[in-house]
PyMOL Python script that loads the backbone (N, CA, C, O; Angstrom):
from pymol import cmd

cmd.read_pdbstr("""\
ATOM      1  N   MET A   1       7.301  64.237  64.994  1.00  0.00           N
ATOM      2  CA  MET A   1       6.650  63.566  63.930  1.00  0.00           C
ATOM      3  C   MET A   1       7.237  62.223  63.715  1.00  0.00           C
ATOM      4  O   MET A   1       8.445  62.058  63.546  1.00  0.00           O
ATOM      5  N   SER A   2       6.343  61.241  63.725  1.00  0.00           N
ATOM      6  CA  SER A   2       6.906  59.880  63.563  1.00  0.00           C
ATOM      7  C   SER A   2       7.041  59.473  62.069  1.00  0.00           C
ATOM      8  O   SER A   2       6.322  59.970  61.202  1.00  0.00           O
ATOM      9  N   GLU A   3       7.977  58.563  61.817  1.00  0.00           N
ATOM     10  CA  GLU A   3       8.233  58.161  60.406  1.00  0.00           C
ATOM     11  C   GLU A   3       7.081  57.297  59.863  1.00  0.00           C
ATOM     12  O   GLU A   3       6.487  56.505  60.594  1.00  0.00           O
ATOM     13  N   LYS A   4       6.795  57.458  58.631  1.00  0.00           N
ATOM     14  CA  LYS A   4       5.773  56.713  58.063  1.00  0.00           C
ATOM     15  C   LYS A   4       6.245  55.264  57.759  1.00  0.00           C
ATOM     16  O   LYS A   4       7.299  55.083  57.150  1.00  0.00           O
ATOM     17  N   GLU A   5       5.523  54.300  58.151  1.00  0.00           N
ATOM     18  CA  GLU A   5       5.959  52.863  57.861  1.00  0.00           C
ATOM     19  C   GLU A   5       5.697  52.526  56.490  1.00  0.00           C
ATOM     20  O   GLU A   5       4.587  52.761  56.014  1.00  0.00           O
ATOM     21  N   VAL A   6       6.651  51.973  55.776  1.00  0.00           N
ATOM     22  CA  VAL A   6       6.507  51.518  54.425  1.00  0.00           C
ATOM     23  C   VAL A   6       6.799  50.004  54.197  1.00  0.00           C
ATOM     24  O   VAL A   6       7.617  49.419  54.906  1.00  0.00           O
ATOM     25  N   SER A   7       6.182  49.440  53.290  1.00  0.00           N
ATOM     26  CA  SER A   7       6.416  47.995  53.114  1.00  0.00           C
ATOM     27  C   SER A   7       7.702  47.774  52.187  1.00  0.00           C
ATOM     28  O   SER A   7       8.127  48.666  51.451  1.00  0.00           O
ATOM     29  N   GLY A   8       8.258  46.563  52.284  1.00  0.00           N
ATOM     30  CA  GLY A   8       9.273  46.273  51.354  1.00  0.00           C
ATOM     31  C   GLY A   8       9.009  45.718  50.022  1.00  0.00           C
ATOM     32  O   GLY A   8       9.862  45.122  49.366  1.00  0.00           O
ATOM     33  N   LEU A   9       7.710  45.946  49.613  1.00  0.00           N
ATOM     34  CA  LEU A   9       7.179  45.465  48.356  1.00  0.00           C
ATOM     35  C   LEU A   9       7.981  46.093  47.293  1.00  0.00           C
ATOM     36  O   LEU A   9       8.231  47.297  47.342  1.00  0.00           O
ATOM     37  N   SER A  10       8.414  45.310  46.297  1.00  0.00           N
ATOM     38  CA  SER A  10       9.117  45.899  45.177  1.00  0.00           C
ATOM     39  C   SER A  10       8.630  45.121  43.854  1.00  0.00           C
ATOM     40  O   SER A  10       8.170  43.980  43.905  1.00  0.00           O
ATOM     41  N   LEU A  11       8.756  45.751  42.834  1.00  0.00           N
ATOM     42  CA  LEU A  11       8.383  45.113  41.531  1.00  0.00           C
ATOM     43  C   LEU A  11       9.572  45.314  40.504  1.00  0.00           C
ATOM     44  O   LEU A  11      10.040  46.416  40.217  1.00  0.00           O
ATOM     45  N   LYS A  12      10.005  44.084  39.981  1.00  0.00           N
ATOM     46  CA  LYS A  12      11.131  44.205  39.027  1.00  0.00           C
ATOM     47  C   LYS A  12      10.533  43.531  37.730  1.00  0.00           C
ATOM     48  O   LYS A  12      10.039  42.404  37.717  1.00  0.00           O
ATOM     49  N   ARG A  13      10.642  44.355  36.661  1.00  0.00           N
ATOM     50  CA  ARG A  13      10.144  43.880  35.333  1.00  0.00           C
ATOM     51  C   ARG A  13      11.267  43.868  34.479  1.00  0.00           C
ATOM     52  O   ARG A  13      11.984  44.863  34.367  1.00  0.00           O
ATOM     53  N   VAL A  14      11.503  42.663  33.782  1.00  0.00           N
ATOM     54  CA  VAL A  14      12.641  42.522  32.814  1.00  0.00           C
ATOM     55  C   VAL A  14      11.957  42.087  31.522  1.00  0.00           C
ATOM     56  O   VAL A  14      11.094  41.210  31.516  1.00  0.00           O
ATOM     57  N   GLU A  15      12.368  42.723  30.436  1.00  0.00           N
ATOM     58  CA  GLU A  15      11.802  42.410  29.060  1.00  0.00           C
ATOM     59  C   GLU A  15      13.037  41.969  28.180  1.00  0.00           C
ATOM     60  O   GLU A  15      14.099  42.591  28.155  1.00  0.00           O
ATOM     61  N   CYS A  16      12.777  40.846  27.478  1.00  0.00           N
ATOM     62  CA  CYS A  16      13.749  40.387  26.463  1.00  0.00           C
ATOM     63  C   CYS A  16      13.716  41.265  25.300  1.00  0.00           C
ATOM     64  O   CYS A  16      12.651  41.431  24.706  1.00  0.00           O
ATOM     65  N   GLU A  17      14.837  41.871  24.902  1.00  0.00           N
ATOM     66  CA  GLU A  17      14.839  42.704  23.773  1.00  0.00           C
ATOM     67  C   GLU A  17      14.831  42.011  22.448  1.00  0.00           C
ATOM     68  O   GLU A  17      14.723  42.647  21.400  1.00  0.00           O
ATOM     69  N   THR A  18      14.952  40.617  22.493  1.00  0.00           N
ATOM     70  CA  THR A  18      14.928  39.872  21.304  1.00  0.00           C
ATOM     71  C   THR A  18      13.419  39.608  20.892  1.00  0.00           C
ATOM     72  O   THR A  18      13.010  39.896  19.767  1.00  0.00           O
ATOM     73  N   CYS A  19      12.605  39.036  21.885  1.00  0.00           N
ATOM     74  CA  CYS A  19      11.267  38.660  21.584  1.00  0.00           C
ATOM     75  C   CYS A  19      10.202  39.375  22.290  1.00  0.00           C
ATOM     76  O   CYS A  19       9.030  39.217  21.947  1.00  0.00           O
ATOM     77  N   GLY A  20      10.545  40.178  23.289  1.00  0.00           N
ATOM     78  CA  GLY A  20       9.576  40.931  24.122  1.00  0.00           C
ATOM     79  C   GLY A  20       8.979  40.152  25.221  1.00  0.00           C
ATOM     80  O   GLY A  20       8.049  40.640  25.863  1.00  0.00           O
ATOM     81  N   ALA A  21       9.442  38.971  25.490  1.00  0.00           N
ATOM     82  CA  ALA A  21       9.004  38.188  26.652  1.00  0.00           C
ATOM     83  C   ALA A  21       9.246  38.973  27.969  1.00  0.00           C
ATOM     84  O   ALA A  21      10.263  39.652  28.109  1.00  0.00           O
ATOM     85  N   VAL A  22       8.324  38.872  28.906  1.00  0.00           N
ATOM     86  CA  VAL A  22       8.398  39.624  30.172  1.00  0.00           C
ATOM     87  C   VAL A  22       8.578  38.747  31.313  1.00  0.00           C
ATOM     88  O   VAL A  22       7.979  37.673  31.358  1.00  0.00           O
ATOM     89  N   TRP A  23       9.348  39.120  32.227  1.00  0.00           N
ATOM     90  CA  TRP A  23       9.490  38.512  33.645  1.00  0.00           C
ATOM     91  C   TRP A  23       9.140  39.492  34.689  1.00  0.00           C
ATOM     92  O   TRP A  23       9.731  40.572  34.680  1.00  0.00           O
ATOM     93  N   ILE A  24       8.267  39.250  35.574  1.00  0.00           N
ATOM     94  CA  ILE A  24       7.964  40.138  36.655  1.00  0.00           C
ATOM     95  C   ILE A  24       8.383  39.405  38.009  1.00  0.00           C
ATOM     96  O   ILE A  24       7.907  38.317  38.334  1.00  0.00           O
ATOM     97  N   ASN A  25       9.218  40.030  38.682  1.00  0.00           N
ATOM     98  CA  ASN A  25       9.818  39.478  39.889  1.00  0.00           C
ATOM     99  C   ASN A  25      10.268  38.032  39.693  1.00  0.00           C
ATOM    100  O   ASN A  25      10.036  37.167  40.538  1.00  0.00           O
ATOM    101  N   GLY A  26      10.960  37.781  38.480  1.00  0.00           N
ATOM    102  CA  GLY A  26      11.468  36.503  38.191  1.00  0.00           C
ATOM    103  C   GLY A  26      10.574  35.507  37.562  1.00  0.00           C
ATOM    104  O   GLY A  26      11.037  34.455  37.123  1.00  0.00           O
ATOM    105  N   GLN A  27       9.250  35.805  37.494  1.00  0.00           N
ATOM    106  CA  GLN A  27       8.266  34.848  36.944  1.00  0.00           C
ATOM    107  C   GLN A  27       7.910  35.345  35.476  1.00  0.00           C
ATOM    108  O   GLN A  27       7.519  36.493  35.264  1.00  0.00           O
ATOM    109  N   HIS A  28       8.077  34.376  34.463  1.00  0.00           N
ATOM    110  CA  HIS A  28       7.735  34.697  33.114  1.00  0.00           C
ATOM    111  C   HIS A  28       6.172  34.737  33.019  1.00  0.00           C
ATOM    112  O   HIS A  28       5.439  33.946  33.614  1.00  0.00           O
ATOM    113  N   TYR A  29       5.767  35.702  32.242  1.00  0.00           N
ATOM    114  CA  TYR A  29       4.326  35.863  31.946  1.00  0.00           C
ATOM    115  C   TYR A  29       4.105  35.992  30.457  1.00  0.00           C
ATOM    116  O   TYR A  29       4.835  36.729  29.795  1.00  0.00           O
ATOM    117  N   TRP A  30       3.119  35.297  29.905  1.00  0.00           N
ATOM    118  CA  TRP A  30       2.727  35.443  28.413  1.00  0.00           C
ATOM    119  C   TRP A  30       2.179  36.782  28.296  1.00  0.00           C
ATOM    120  O   TRP A  30       1.846  37.449  29.275  1.00  0.00           O
ATOM    121  N   GLN A  31       2.084  37.193  27.025  1.00  0.00           N
ATOM    122  CA  GLN A  31       1.433  38.537  26.826  1.00  0.00           C
ATOM    123  C   GLN A  31      -0.024  38.506  27.145  1.00  0.00           C
ATOM    124  O   GLN A  31      -0.652  39.563  27.208  1.00  0.00           O
ATOM    125  N   THR A  32      -0.603  37.340  27.352  1.00  0.00           N
ATOM    126  CA  THR A  32      -1.989  37.253  27.755  1.00  0.00           C
ATOM    127  C   THR A  32      -2.185  37.612  29.186  1.00  0.00           C
ATOM    128  O   THR A  32      -3.311  37.853  29.622  1.00  0.00           O
ATOM    129  N   GLY A  33      -1.092  37.654  29.945  1.00  0.00           N
ATOM    130  CA  GLY A  33      -1.064  37.897  31.336  1.00  0.00           C
ATOM    131  C   GLY A  33      -1.010  36.634  32.235  1.00  0.00           C
ATOM    132  O   GLY A  33      -0.829  36.705  33.451  1.00  0.00           O
ATOM    133  N   TYR A  34      -1.175  35.509  31.575  1.00  0.00           N
ATOM    134  CA  TYR A  34      -1.080  34.111  32.248  1.00  0.00           C
ATOM    135  C   TYR A  34       0.390  33.888  32.566  1.00  0.00           C
ATOM    136  O   TYR A  34       1.286  34.293  31.825  1.00  0.00           O
ATOM    137  N   LYS A  35       0.608  33.202  33.741  1.00  0.00           N
ATOM    138  CA  LYS A  35       1.957  32.814  34.112  1.00  0.00           C
ATOM    139  C   LYS A  35       2.522  31.866  32.996  1.00  0.00           C
ATOM    140  O   LYS A  35       1.869  30.939  32.520  1.00  0.00           O
ATOM    141  N   GLY A  36       3.772  32.184  32.637  1.00  0.00           N
ATOM    142  CA  GLY A  36       4.421  31.444  31.596  1.00  0.00           C
ATOM    143  C   GLY A  36       5.217  30.284  32.034  1.00  0.00           C
ATOM    144  O   GLY A  36       5.262  29.969  33.224  1.00  0.00           O
ATOM    145  N   ASN A  37       5.878  29.606  31.069  1.00  0.00           N
ATOM    146  CA  ASN A  37       6.705  28.521  31.322  1.00  0.00           C
ATOM    147  C   ASN A  37       7.962  28.789  30.495  1.00  0.00           C
ATOM    148  O   ASN A  37       7.855  28.836  29.270  1.00  0.00           O
ATOM    149  N   GLU A  38       9.107  28.962  31.064  1.00  0.00           N
ATOM    150  CA  GLU A  38      10.232  29.288  30.378  1.00  0.00           C
ATOM    151  C   GLU A  38      10.737  28.192  29.453  1.00  0.00           C
ATOM    152  O   GLU A  38      11.371  28.496  28.442  1.00  0.00           O
ATOM    153  N   LEU A  39      10.477  26.929  29.763  1.00  0.00           N
ATOM    154  CA  LEU A  39      10.796  25.893  28.854  1.00  0.00           C
ATOM    155  C   LEU A  39       9.955  25.855  27.648  1.00  0.00           C
ATOM    156  O   LEU A  39      10.446  25.598  26.549  1.00  0.00           O
ATOM    157  N   ASP A  40       8.685  26.105  27.818  1.00  0.00           N
ATOM    158  CA  ASP A  40       7.762  26.267  26.588  1.00  0.00           C
ATOM    159  C   ASP A  40       8.136  27.386  25.728  1.00  0.00           C
ATOM    160  O   ASP A  40       8.115  27.270  24.503  1.00  0.00           O
ATOM    161  N   LEU A  41       8.523  28.607  26.398  1.00  0.00           N
ATOM    162  CA  LEU A  41       8.984  29.692  25.624  1.00  0.00           C
ATOM    163  C   LEU A  41      10.222  29.393  24.837  1.00  0.00           C
ATOM    164  O   LEU A  41      10.380  29.882  23.719  1.00  0.00           O
ATOM    165  N   ALA A  42      11.127  28.583  25.405  1.00  0.00           N
ATOM    166  CA  ALA A  42      12.330  28.187  24.689  1.00  0.00           C
ATOM    167  C   ALA A  42      11.954  27.346  23.581  1.00  0.00           C
ATOM    168  O   ALA A  42      12.460  27.598  22.488  1.00  0.00           O
ATOM    169  N   GLY A  43      11.097  26.326  23.699  1.00  0.00           N
ATOM    170  CA  GLY A  43      10.692  25.450  22.580  1.00  0.00           C
ATOM    171  C   GLY A  43      10.010  26.170  21.541  1.00  0.00           C
ATOM    172  O   GLY A  43      10.235  25.858  20.372  1.00  0.00           O
ATOM    173  N   LEU A  44       9.177  27.128  21.826  1.00  0.00           N
ATOM    174  CA  LEU A  44       8.257  27.840  20.872  1.00  0.00           C
ATOM    175  C   LEU A  44       9.090  29.059  20.202  1.00  0.00           C
ATOM    176  O   LEU A  44       8.864  29.382  19.036  1.00  0.00           O
ATOM    177  N   VAL A  45       9.979  29.663  20.920  1.00  0.00           N
ATOM    178  CA  VAL A  45      10.502  30.895  20.427  1.00  0.00           C
ATOM    179  C   VAL A  45      12.089  30.907  20.444  1.00  0.00           C
ATOM    180  O   VAL A  45      12.758  30.982  19.414  1.00  0.00           O
ATOM    181  N   CYS A  46      12.618  30.825  21.715  1.00  0.00           N
ATOM    182  CA  CYS A  46      14.020  31.144  21.927  1.00  0.00           C
ATOM    183  C   CYS A  46      14.925  30.206  21.186  1.00  0.00           C
ATOM    184  O   CYS A  46      15.904  30.675  20.605  1.00  0.00           O
ATOM    185  N   ASN A  47      14.682  28.934  21.158  1.00  0.00           N
ATOM    186  CA  ASN A  47      15.620  27.961  20.504  1.00  0.00           C
ATOM    187  C   ASN A  47      15.665  28.141  19.031  1.00  0.00           C
ATOM    188  O   ASN A  47      16.651  27.789  18.383  1.00  0.00           O
ATOM    189  N   ASN A  48      14.568  28.709  18.466  1.00  0.00           N
ATOM    190  CA  ASN A  48      14.592  28.833  16.939  1.00  0.00           C
ATOM    191  C   ASN A  48      14.926  30.276  16.578  1.00  0.00           C
ATOM    192  O   ASN A  48      15.584  30.514  15.566  1.00  0.00           O
ATOM    193  N   HIS A  49      14.488  31.248  17.384  1.00  0.00           N
ATOM    194  CA  HIS A  49      14.696  32.668  16.973  1.00  0.00           C
ATOM    195  C   HIS A  49      15.471  33.516  17.963  1.00  0.00           C
ATOM    196  O   HIS A  49      15.640  34.718  17.757  1.00  0.00           O
ATOM    197  N   GLY A  50      15.945  32.896  19.046  1.00  0.00           N
ATOM    198  CA  GLY A  50      16.657  33.705  19.979  1.00  0.00           C
ATOM    199  C   GLY A  50      18.094  34.031  19.492  1.00  0.00           C
ATOM    200  O   GLY A  50      18.605  33.364  18.592  1.00  0.00           O
ATOM    201  N   ASN A  51      18.693  34.980  20.041  1.00  0.00           N
ATOM    202  CA  ASN A  51      20.071  35.253  19.699  1.00  0.00           C
ATOM    203  C   ASN A  51      20.870  35.480  21.077  1.00  0.00           C
ATOM    204  O   ASN A  51      20.358  35.163  22.151  1.00  0.00           O
ATOM    205  N   ALA A  52      22.074  36.010  20.992  1.00  0.00           N
ATOM    206  CA  ALA A  52      22.923  36.172  22.164  1.00  0.00           C
ATOM    207  C   ALA A  52      22.274  37.142  23.173  1.00  0.00           C
ATOM    208  O   ALA A  52      22.646  37.108  24.347  1.00  0.00           O
ATOM    209  N   LYS A  53      21.322  38.004  22.770  1.00  0.00           N
ATOM    210  CA  LYS A  53      20.641  38.830  23.726  1.00  0.00           C
ATOM    211  C   LYS A  53      19.446  38.245  24.404  1.00  0.00           C
ATOM    212  O   LYS A  53      18.816  38.871  25.256  1.00  0.00           O
ATOM    213  N   CYS A  54      19.142  37.035  24.014  1.00  0.00           N
ATOM    214  CA  CYS A  54      17.933  36.275  24.706  1.00  0.00           C
ATOM    215  C   CYS A  54      18.262  36.206  26.193  1.00  0.00           C
ATOM    216  O   CYS A  54      19.390  35.903  26.583  1.00  0.00           O
ATOM    217  N   ILE A  55      17.260  36.491  27.009  1.00  0.00           N
ATOM    218  CA  ILE A  55      17.457  36.471  28.432  1.00  0.00           C
ATOM    219  C   ILE A  55      16.769  35.239  29.023  1.00  0.00           C
ATOM    220  O   ILE A  55      16.806  35.104  30.246  1.00  0.00           O
ATOM    221  N   ASN A  56      16.176  34.372  28.307  1.00  0.00           N
ATOM    222  CA  ASN A  56      15.351  33.172  28.864  1.00  0.00           C
ATOM    223  C   ASN A  56      16.485  32.193  29.429  1.00  0.00           C
ATOM    224  O   ASN A  56      17.361  31.769  28.675  1.00  0.00           O
ATOM    225  N   PRO A  57      16.439  31.873  30.696  1.00  0.00           N
ATOM    226  CA  PRO A  57      17.416  30.999  31.243  1.00  0.00           C
ATOM    227  C   PRO A  57      17.292  29.544  30.722  1.00  0.00           C
ATOM    228  O   PRO A  57      18.223  28.757  30.894  1.00  0.00           O
ATOM    229  N   GLN A  58      16.130  29.169  30.074  1.00  0.00           N
ATOM    230  CA  GLN A  58      15.878  27.903  29.507  1.00  0.00           C
ATOM    231  C   GLN A  58      16.283  27.856  28.013  1.00  0.00           C
ATOM    232  O   GLN A  58      16.118  26.808  27.389  1.00  0.00           O
ATOM    233  N   LYS A  59      16.803  28.943  27.419  1.00  0.00           N
ATOM    234  CA  LYS A  59      17.164  28.865  26.060  1.00  0.00           C
ATOM    235  C   LYS A  59      18.224  27.797  25.829  1.00  0.00           C
ATOM    236  O   LYS A  59      19.224  27.727  26.544  1.00  0.00           O
ATOM    237  N   GLY A  60      17.986  26.962  24.810  1.00  0.00           N
ATOM    238  CA  GLY A  60      18.829  25.866  24.469  1.00  0.00           C
ATOM    239  C   GLY A  60      18.419  24.528  25.084  1.00  0.00           C
ATOM    240  O   GLY A  60      18.871  23.476  24.633  1.00  0.00           O
ATOM    241  N   ALA A  61      17.521  24.565  26.163  1.00  0.00           N
ATOM    242  CA  ALA A  61      17.095  23.321  26.771  1.00  0.00           C
ATOM    243  C   ALA A  61      16.022  22.652  25.881  1.00  0.00           C
ATOM    244  O   ALA A  61      15.258  23.310  25.173  1.00  0.00           O
ATOM    245  N   GLU A  62      16.014  21.411  25.953  1.00  0.00           N
ATOM    246  CA  GLU A  62      15.094  20.512  25.157  1.00  0.00           C
ATOM    247  C   GLU A  62      13.840  20.210  26.050  1.00  0.00           C
ATOM    248  O   GLU A  62      13.961  20.073  27.267  1.00  0.00           O
ATOM    249  N   GLY A  63      12.670  20.114  25.428  1.00  0.00           N
ATOM    250  CA  GLY A  63      11.476  19.802  26.213  1.00  0.00           C
ATOM    251  C   GLY A  63      10.462  20.914  25.994  1.00  0.00           C
ATOM    252  O   GLY A  63      10.561  21.784  25.129  1.00  0.00           O
ATOM    253  N   GLY A  64       9.507  20.792  26.848  1.00  0.00           N
ATOM    254  CA  GLY A  64       8.432  21.816  26.785  1.00  0.00           C
ATOM    255  C   GLY A  64       7.639  21.805  25.537  1.00  0.00           C
ATOM    256  O   GLY A  64       7.722  20.827  24.794  1.00  0.00           O
ATOM    257  N   ASP A  65       6.898  22.777  25.250  1.00  0.00           N
ATOM    258  CA  ASP A  65       6.014  22.837  24.039  1.00  0.00           C
ATOM    259  C   ASP A  65       6.803  23.268  22.906  1.00  0.00           C
ATOM    260  O   ASP A  65       7.710  24.090  23.033  1.00  0.00           O
ATOM    261  N   THR A  66       6.462  22.697  21.712  1.00  0.00           N
ATOM    262  CA  THR A  66       7.101  23.172  20.485  1.00  0.00           C
ATOM    263  C   THR A  66       6.125  23.286  19.392  1.00  0.00           C
ATOM    264  O   THR A  66       5.049  22.707  19.543  1.00  0.00           O
ATOM    265  N   TRP A  67       6.345  23.952  18.306  1.00  0.00           N
ATOM    266  CA  TRP A  67       5.433  24.066  17.203  1.00  0.00           C
ATOM    267  C   TRP A  67       5.158  22.630  16.596  1.00  0.00           C
ATOM    268  O   TRP A  67       4.038  22.354  16.168  1.00  0.00           O
ATOM    269  N   GLU A  68       6.106  21.804  16.570  1.00  0.00           N
ATOM    270  CA  GLU A  68       5.969  20.534  16.115  1.00  0.00           C
ATOM    271  C   GLU A  68       4.892  19.682  16.902  1.00  0.00           C
ATOM    272  O   GLU A  68       4.064  18.976  16.327  1.00  0.00           O
ATOM    273  N   LYS A  69       4.981  19.812  18.208  1.00  0.00           N
ATOM    274  CA  LYS A  69       4.021  19.174  19.142  1.00  0.00           C
ATOM    275  C   LYS A  69       2.596  19.777  18.928  1.00  0.00           C
ATOM    276  O   LYS A  69       1.618  19.033  19.011  1.00  0.00           O
ATOM    277  N   ARG A  70       2.461  21.042  18.668  1.00  0.00           N
ATOM    278  CA  ARG A  70       1.192  21.690  18.393  1.00  0.00           C
ATOM    279  C   ARG A  70       0.619  21.242  17.072  1.00  0.00           C
ATOM    280  O   ARG A  70      -0.582  21.010  16.932  1.00  0.00           O
ATOM    281  N   LEU A  71       1.525  21.125  16.089  1.00  0.00           N
ATOM    282  CA  LEU A  71       0.996  20.613  14.764  1.00  0.00           C
ATOM    283  C   LEU A  71       0.531  19.206  14.918  1.00  0.00           C
ATOM    284  O   LEU A  71      -0.531  18.856  14.403  1.00  0.00           O
ATOM    285  N   GLU A  72       1.280  18.377  15.607  1.00  0.00           N
ATOM    286  CA  GLU A  72       0.839  16.929  15.801  1.00  0.00           C
ATOM    287  C   GLU A  72      -0.514  16.898  16.552  1.00  0.00           C
ATOM    288  O   GLU A  72      -1.391  16.111  16.195  1.00  0.00           O
ATOM    289  N   TYR A  73      -0.678  17.687  17.516  1.00  0.00           N
ATOM    290  CA  TYR A  73      -1.988  17.831  18.256  1.00  0.00           C
ATOM    291  C   TYR A  73      -3.140  18.231  17.297  1.00  0.00           C
ATOM    292  O   TYR A  73      -4.202  17.610  17.315  1.00  0.00           O
ATOM    293  N   ILE A  74      -2.931  19.221  16.503  1.00  0.00           N
ATOM    294  CA  ILE A  74      -3.912  19.669  15.629  1.00  0.00           C
ATOM    295  C   ILE A  74      -4.223  18.656  14.498  1.00  0.00           C
ATOM    296  O   ILE A  74      -5.366  18.490  14.073  1.00  0.00           O
ATOM    297  N   THR A  75      -3.194  18.025  14.060  1.00  0.00           N
ATOM    298  CA  THR A  75      -3.348  16.983  12.977  1.00  0.00           C
ATOM    299  C   THR A  75      -4.209  15.924  13.559  1.00  0.00           C
ATOM    300  O   THR A  75      -5.176  15.529  12.908  1.00  0.00           O
ATOM    301  N   LYS A  76      -3.937  15.419  14.757  1.00  0.00           N
ATOM    302  CA  LYS A  76      -4.782  14.272  15.314  1.00  0.00           C
ATOM    303  C   LYS A  76      -6.161  14.757  15.523  1.00  0.00           C
ATOM    304  O   LYS A  76      -7.088  13.986  15.275  1.00  0.00           O
ATOM    305  N   LEU A  77      -6.411  16.018  15.977  1.00  0.00           N
ATOM    306  CA  LEU A  77      -7.808  16.417  16.128  1.00  0.00           C
ATOM    307  C   LEU A  77      -8.517  16.535  14.918  1.00  0.00           C
ATOM    308  O   LEU A  77      -9.701  16.198  14.907  1.00  0.00           O
ATOM    309  N   THR A  78      -7.940  16.992  13.826  1.00  0.00           N
ATOM    310  CA  THR A  78      -8.577  17.111  12.462  1.00  0.00           C
ATOM    311  C   THR A  78      -8.803  15.681  11.871  1.00  0.00           C
ATOM    312  O   THR A  78      -9.713  15.511  11.059  1.00  0.00           O
ATOM    313  N   GLU A  79      -8.009  14.667  12.253  1.00  0.00           N
ATOM    314  CA  GLU A  79      -8.234  13.450  11.770  1.00  0.00           C
ATOM    315  C   GLU A  79      -9.288  12.567  12.598  1.00  0.00           C
ATOM    316  O   GLU A  79      -9.586  11.414  12.284  1.00  0.00           O
ATOM    317  N   GLY A  80      -9.782  13.227  13.640  1.00  0.00           N
ATOM    318  CA  GLY A  80     -10.764  12.632  14.463  1.00  0.00           C
ATOM    319  C   GLY A  80     -10.131  11.747  15.586  1.00  0.00           C
ATOM    320  O   GLY A  80     -10.895  11.044  16.246  1.00  0.00           O
ATOM    321  N   ASN A  81      -8.937  11.733  15.822  1.00  0.00           N
ATOM    322  CA  ASN A  81      -8.274  10.961  16.743  1.00  0.00           C
ATOM    323  C   ASN A  81      -8.213  11.816  18.130  1.00  0.00           C
ATOM    324  O   ASN A  81      -8.189  13.046  18.088  1.00  0.00           O
ATOM    325  N   ASP A  82      -8.191  11.163  19.251  1.00  0.00           N
ATOM    326  CA  ASP A  82      -7.855  11.811  20.485  1.00  0.00           C
ATOM    327  C   ASP A  82      -6.414  12.167  20.511  1.00  0.00           C
ATOM    328  O   ASP A  82      -5.570  11.290  20.326  1.00  0.00           O
ATOM    329  N   ALA A  83      -6.092  13.366  20.725  1.00  0.00           N
ATOM    330  CA  ALA A  83      -4.695  13.765  20.777  1.00  0.00           C
ATOM    331  C   ALA A  83      -4.019  13.481  22.044  1.00  0.00           C
ATOM    332  O   ALA A  83      -2.835  13.145  22.044  1.00  0.00           O
ATOM    333  N   TYR A  84      -4.730  13.601  23.177  1.00  0.00           N
ATOM    334  CA  TYR A  84      -4.245  13.290  24.457  1.00  0.00           C
ATOM    335  C   TYR A  84      -5.212  12.633  25.371  1.00  0.00           C
ATOM    336  O   TYR A  84      -4.871  12.326  26.513  1.00  0.00           O
TER     337      TYR A  84
END
""", "prot")
cmd.dss("prot")
cmd.show_as("cartoon", "prot")
cmd.util.cbc("prot")
cmd.orient("prot")
C-alpha cells in the first residue's frame, strides 16, 4: 500500500488576550475578516489600551490611523469641506 501524499499547508491562529485581535499565519485581520494593518491597530487600540500582554509588534509605534484622525475627517465632512 502506498503512502498518501499530504500537503505542507498549515494554519496558525494567534489571538491577543488583551483586545482579541487575530493574526492568521502572521497576517492581522480585523473582526470584519478584512486584512488588517498592525500600525492602524496600534494607533486605534494598542497604544491607548494595550498592556504587557499585547502581542501587536507595532505597539508603541507612531503613525497609522488614530481616533484623532478619524474625528478630524468626520469634522471636515460635517463642515462641508473635503477631508482628503
